[in-house]
N, C-alpha and C positions, 0 to 999 in steps of 0.2 A: 535665533535660537529659537525650534521652536520645544514647546513643551510635550513631558512624556504622554499625555494625553494625545497629541496631537499626533506623535513619534508614532503609538499604535495603534489611530486609527485609519494611518499611514501603510505601515508595514500588514495590518492586516488586508488592506486591500489589497494589496500587493502581491497575497500573497493566494490571495484565493484569484487572482489574475493565475499568477506564475501556475498554480495550480490545474486550470482553464488551458493558459500556454502552453502548456508539457509539449513537448515532442518539438514544438517549431524551431525550425532551425531560427538561429540568432534570436533564442527566447531571451536570453542575458540583457542583452544589448537591449531590446527592449524594456525589460521593464527600471534595467539602469536611465531610461528614457526618462518615463515616463514616470519616477521618481523624480528624476529634476524637476521636469513640468509642475507636478505635481506640487510643488514646492514653490513654485515660481505665482503657481492659482493661491497657494495657500497664501502667501507672502500680499497678495492683493482683499481676499474673497474671504481667508480664514479657511482652516486645512477639512472642516465636516461639507465646510459647500465645493471647498477646489473636487473631493471625492465623489460627492455626491452629484457635481454638475460632469462627473466621467460617466455615473450610473451604472447597472448594474457590471461587474469583475467579468461575469461570462458572456455577455454579452459584446464588450468591448474583445471581451477573445475572438468571440467568430466573426468579426469586422477585420482582426490578421490570421486567420485559420483559413477564413473564405480565400485572400489573396495565393493561395498556394492551389489553387484550383481542383485540388482533392485533399481526399480525408485524408489523415496520418493515425497510424498503430502511435496506442497511449502506453508505451514502454511502461511508465513506472506507476499507471494503472493497477497494469495486467503485475509486476511486482509485488506492491500494495494486495493486492489478490492471491497471486502465490503464496509468498509469506502468510499473512490471514486460515490457508488451508492448513498450513503445515504448522503453525502452531493451537489449531484445534486438535490436530490428530498427535503431537505431544501432547496436549490439554489431555487429551481422553487415554494417551496412554499411559498419567499420572495419573488419573481419578481411577483408572483402570488396576495401578497397581495400588494402590490406597485400600481399593475399597478390598484387594486379594488379601491384600496385609490382616484390616481387621477384621475378615472371616478368618483367616487362618490363626488370629489372636484369641477370636470366640470359642475357638472350638478347640484352645485349651492347646496351640506351637504346633508348631512344624516344618516341615517343607515341602515344597509347592515346586512343580520344573511344570513351566510352558514353554511349549516354542511355535514363532509364527512368523514364515518366511525364513525357512530354516537356523534362523536366530533364536537359541534356550534363553529364557528366562528361571535366575533358580528366586526364590520368594521364600526370605525363612523368617521366622518368627518366635520364638524363645524367651524365658524369664529373662537375658540378658541382656539380649539384643537382636532388630531386626533390625533386614539387610535387602537390599533387591541388588541381582547382579545382570548383566546379558553380556552377549554373546554378539559382533556384528557380523555380519553376511552382507556380501550385495547385493541379493535380494532383498534386502531391507533400504539398500543409499535410491535401488527401483525403489523402490516402492515410496519413497516418500522425492526422489525426483518425479516421478507421476503424477501424486498430491501437487507437489506445486507447479509441473510444468501445467498443466489441465485447466485451473483457472488464473495461468498466466499467461497463457495461449486467451481467453476464452475472455480476458478483462484488458489489454490488450489491442483489443480487438483487430489482431494478425493477419488478416486478410485483408484489412486498409492496405496492405503495402500494396497489392497485385490491381487497388483499385485504380481508375479513371474515373475526373469527374466526366461528368456528361455533359456534350455537347452544348456551351451556350448562357450553360447559369455555372455561378461557386454552386462549390459547397461546401455548409457550414462541420465540421466536424462536434 
């Protein structure tokens, strides 16, 4: 029975290894096999030593990735980059709305309409209530799709899908 600390050490290592192995064919199988090997080694030398003997998870993953003989796109990284970009734009929209509502309140209240890409947003601030209402247009959808897609393609290194390995030497991702 492994202790909670040993389990955390093993799972942290495997999480870092798995992240480095993303988009490797059969990466889940490799992680499962590595988990079993770590457990066997840990029963002999202890979990911390078993994990330390494997070396840095990125270096271990590079060994597996070099077997592919070509670089692969990193779709998960691209998805994270895209989601962060959409989140940043959404955060800016909320910050703008809060600032606008505060300004309207400081001016004594009222209603203000703003248009962006065909979508009209109405800001209302009076003694009884505050509200923000907006319409949704296809232009806004295209805008958010572009905000997601550009960082996704760059983060995933999509050009690797068409890359070929140099002859005679393996390529590490």
